[in-house]
N, C-alpha and C positions, 0 to 999 in steps of 0.2 A: 504493500500500500504506500509506504514511504517513497519508494522509487517512482511509482506512478505519479504521486503528488509532486515530486521533485522535477520530473520530466514535464509535467504540465506547467510548472512555474518557469522552466527553461524555455518552453514554447513561447511564453509571453515575452521573455527577454529577446528571443530570436526574432519574433514577429511573424511566426507561421504556426498555424494549428494543423497538425497532420491528420489527414483523412485515414491514413494507414499508419498507426502508431508504431507498428513493428519496424518500419524503416528507421525511425528515430532510435529505437532500441538497438538496432544493428549498428547504427552510426556511432553510438557511444560505447560499443562493446569492443574492448581491446583484445588482441590475440591471446593474451595471458589468461583470459577467461572463456575463450571460445571452446566449442565442442561440436559434435556431429549434429546436434539439434540447436546449437546456439552459434550462428555465424558471426564472425568478427567484422570489423569495419575496413579491412584492407582493400577489398574490391570496390567498396564505395569511395575510399580515398583515391583510388586510381581514376575513377570517373569524375569525382569532385574536382580534382586538379584540372581536368580539361574544361569542365563547366566554368570554374572560376576564371581560367585563362581566357575563354571566349567572352565572358561577361566583362572582364576587365579591359580586354583589348577594345571592345566596343565602347566602353565608357571613356577610355582615354582618347579615342578618335573623336568622339563627340565633344569632349571637354576642350580640345585644342585642334580646330580644323586646319590650322596652318602648320602643325608640327610635322617634321620629317621623320622618317623611320628611325634615323639615328638618334633622334630626341625621344621618340616613343619607347624604344627598346629598354633603356635603363629605367625609365619610369615604370614600365610594366614589370620588370624584374624586381624592383623595389617593393611593389605592391603584392606580388604573388609568392614571394619567397616564404620559407617556413617561419621565419621570425615574425613576419607581418601577420601570417595566419594565426600564430600562437598569441600574438598581442590581441587580436580580435577575440580569440577564444577566451582569454582572461577577462576581457571586458564584459562578456555575456555570461560568465560563470560556467563555461563548459566543463572545466576540470572537476567541478563539484558533482556532476552527474555521470562521469565516466564509470563504466563497469570494468573493474580491474581485478586481476588475480591477486592473491595475498602477497606474493613476493614483489610484484610491481607496485602494489599499494604501499608496502612498507619501505620501498626505496624512493618514495616521493613521486610516484608516477603522475599524480594529478598536477604537478608543477613542471614536469619535463617539457621543454620547448618542442622537441620533435614529436612527442606524443600528442601534445595539444594541437600542433599544426596539422598533423595527419587527421585528427578527429574533426577539426574544423572543415577540412576538405570533404570528409565523409558526410558531415551534416549538410553541406551544400549539395552533394549528390543526392542525399535523401530527399531534400526539398524538390530537386529536379525530378526525381522519380515519382514523387507524391503529387506534384502539381504542374510540372512542365518548366520549360526554360524561362518563361516570363516571370514566374514566381521566384526561381533561383536568381535571376538577374536583379529583381527587386530587393532580395535579401542582401546580395553582394553590394549593391549601391547604397543600401541603408547602413550596413555595417562598416563599409570601407569609405563612406562618403567624405569625412574630414581628411582622410589620408589622400584621396584623389586630388583634393584641393591643394595640398602642400607637397605633392610628390616631386615636383621639379626640383625643389630645394633638397628633399631627402635623397633623390636619386644621385645628386652630385655629392657623393659621400666623401669622407675625409681622405681615404686612400687614393681616390681618383684625383682629388684636388692637390694632394701632396705630389703625386706623380707628375701632374701637369706643371706644377711649380718648379720641380727640379729639372725636368726636361727642357723647360723654357730657358734654363740657365746652363744648358749643355751638359748636365750630369746624367748618369745612368739611373734607371728606376730604383727606388728604395728597396731594401731587402727586409724581410720579416722573419724573426726567429722565435720559435716557441721555447721559452725558458723553463717552463714547468707548469704543473697542474697540482692543485691542492684542494682540500675540502672533501666532503662525502660525495658519493656518486650522484645523489639527487640534487646537489647544490655545489657543483664544481667551480673552482676559480682558476682561470687561465692567466698566465703571465707571458706577455709578448714584448719583444723589443723590435723597434724599427730603426734602421741605420742607413745613412746616406754614404755614398762613396767618398764624400768629403770628410767623413768621420763623425758628424753630429748624430746623436741617437736619443731616443726616449723609450721609456718602458710604461706599460699600463696593464691593469688587471680588469677582468670582467668575467661574467658567467659563461660566455662562449668565446671560442678562439677568434671568431670573426669580430665580435664586439670589442675584444681586447686589441685587435689589430686596428680597428677604427679609432679607438680611444688614443692609442699610441700615435697614430698618424695625425690626429687632430692636435695633440699636444705639440708634436714636432713642427707641424705647419705653423701653429700659432707662434712658436718661438722663433722660427726662421723669418716669418713675415715681420715680427716685431723687431728683430735684429736689423732687417733691411729697410725699416721705416715704412 
């Protein structure tokens, strides 16, 4: 009964009431709890990735009619990557209704970025199968709306900006080195160093290797731009 009530509350946050509730149950079922009679969300994740991609490509084309493909591609990648999907999942409380096996639950599965991102794609697929592409598109635009508006700034990430800065000054692209990983499996901390061929470097820590690289690049770019006025 509690699970049914939780899923009904989740439907309200999602903005879609399922005609076939079993689709939502499958979308929130992780492989650690699957069985012959309880399918997991992996097949839905595969479909949802494609539905999200089509809905997002359409939204970006309509948001900027003059943008070239070279401008649209990084915006698209920023919006559909696992980190973005996981952020949306957190905003609507998807982790709270995931059906996980005991070991996955004890290891902090409800907070894992990859798991949340996959489940978000599975939920999009469930909406698509339940009510068609128009309904899935509406959900994507509702949940990703603010991100679509600011994606041009987000897509120009710190690593790209740093690489453009050094190349404009005749240097080779910066190198990134993973210095270590600490913390428990469900909440790791990655330490990364970025270094220029001219010798300058910065280190940063974050919950994912990619985020640590971005933070290090941002810190080094800020220092180099400040030094050069």
